[in-house]
Steps between C-alpha positions, in 0.01 A plus 500: 500500500644504852501856632562466873140479616477264796344165409482368856340666802820584690876442480624161617729510802821369350834379628822391335732213586831566329531762229731720704765752404738246344231287335456490124121481479361685801452828317311324220257364758450841657466667160223256412320492833491870577397629156121485530433552869398135545776424752644690795847396619477484880748230608800304385784265578714649227849363564695222671693785664232624740647846553550560131145378438361734766692796361377422150140444608473825692633684196214346304261644756438182703478555876811395691311247714361333188840440341565146620819295522346180358187387322403309815517826695286670236231232518496508881517877526222566252269224626398694810418825324159607373684675218738208432612399153262305279736408219876459474737489206787253515810629319759264647724226354325197352570254780304710751179535298326183615570544871401867507191456283370219721560700818320804360201299378474323834488846661209598273698723263468516124834455322665644190817303428795522265557232240587220465242439769647192670738213426245223434145452376428313825578820694275698265214255550538517877488879500208506254300277733590713802405824324170354380412375848547851640349693209829679432667616179853411393620728220820453301693795357526412133554870453528514121149378423334827590613658172193591291633349178542160669123503541460623144681187382281282722184661363615457140570132560166447676309667216665286235692783334815287474325178409616175659822553695792309350822658631595652836843667512625671818828627641612688811873561502756740646875509555524619860629165629761448229782530754570307819306541824780602736348831602133460414312388811166532320624250241662262749174404671333462161761244390498291818248211487441532875379858468384527138342159450557266205553773237662840446396682181210266426337597828630855517394617154366197309185487711414851382499375141300191582231687696463772236447229239227355723329840511509531121423133428284375788340233283831334412672257734853364479488126431874428520827689501875469461734714708870551433680703767859579587716715726755693296640625832602165657447615861124524429463131422282303546275803440490664159577845370376409151218272383288413199161331532307345210130439558225304326149627571182297515370648171818406314664842527875522555673731746854621563613686811851638557626647826850618577681731739827468308380663176795739512420854396123456520354747749199278562195438287200275459384406151179319408358385170175307467431363154166369380364363174381849393732751665758562770569750777834596653571706812806594704527676834770724351221661292199426719280758326518323161363173370600361159200344323570309180219357290603261227500682166445847649733783605644484849317709759632664814226526764551763770371477854207718602357537149125449449554231237629265769287243676311594816712257704810705419344842546361397839850472650657800323614784729692761305307534175640469150712813517716372786699180544386240752781351709583225748370703794161523330498124444583430865229743607246303296611173660472644850162657419360171371624316809347768725166455326528124555573551871207740530270247333626221726427714805145552371459131406429606143567169329337613175750785465797278581393237248535746211768733633847489345804518729813285547404278792594170662400300191735708281780460754442125515512459123828691492650261755358200309670627184831541687479150647438359153790698351735365766374145448568529126845657543606244761395221263747626241271757336236238426142559396276455805127525552373814670330373815 
């Protein structure tokens, strides 16, 4: 169980690029990073509006002279300091991720970046090579996979409790983009191919589904897929606000993934069901403390987080205990903790630790982009089956 004891020698000196007062995800990053004392926020380029960013940063407790106008200023300003930042989080629009990540790595900084990581697998490969050459970590904020019951599902699959996996069924839908985009700046950049990349909801929320399925089913690989996508709000075309992806896995399993931001009336939920030859498990982030376990021919069971009957892999990342509900902030805190431990190991050249340590890194980000590229290739071919390459 995680109880706040420090797992690395000292807090990492941390900066933020983006994530300012008007951002949608900045607080989630800070909630995760600052929970366990493994990061100390000492610098930031929080906002395109430099004065607003400085005002915001100082109200977070960052010194005025370390609230920078641009990420270039942050890199330059921190480079000459003995107490300069060691790691930065990038919480900016998609089209900036590649440029900022490269610049930070070249300056010797570890990076924690929003998803989708970049626009192309080629960009991911370039950054992976750069990070490896410098011994630096690139983490990706797949913030939902820190939930303890996600790792309970993974452990049950690994230990054969479900049998051979046959069916993978996933959905992440909400209705918050059911109207037009006239007054929603945060939506406008997400529906512009120049700033969002080749997808909208597939990249924005679909990658969360895909990565979580990789955590639960690491031994299964997608062999081919079919993607059908559309924009129910015409101004979003050619990007999609609704998509369905069918997947064939290398063991013969079948998968279905549905993402939508026009599911009117839905306040937002993720739903997962993994079905094997013996049993199935189902989990939703709307009830993150409960896991439905169904064994063929037996009564349905509801497993609760934090209980001693769970697998060690689940209990190891529990924070609140069975009496209290775990939430998204706890999941983000786990992700940031695991990335901090990876950074600490990289700084100590502890390759043995890194080889067996779980965290969402550059490989996870790359696979997410590969999946997106394949979805787009299928959709652009008329929703044809295409090989996953």
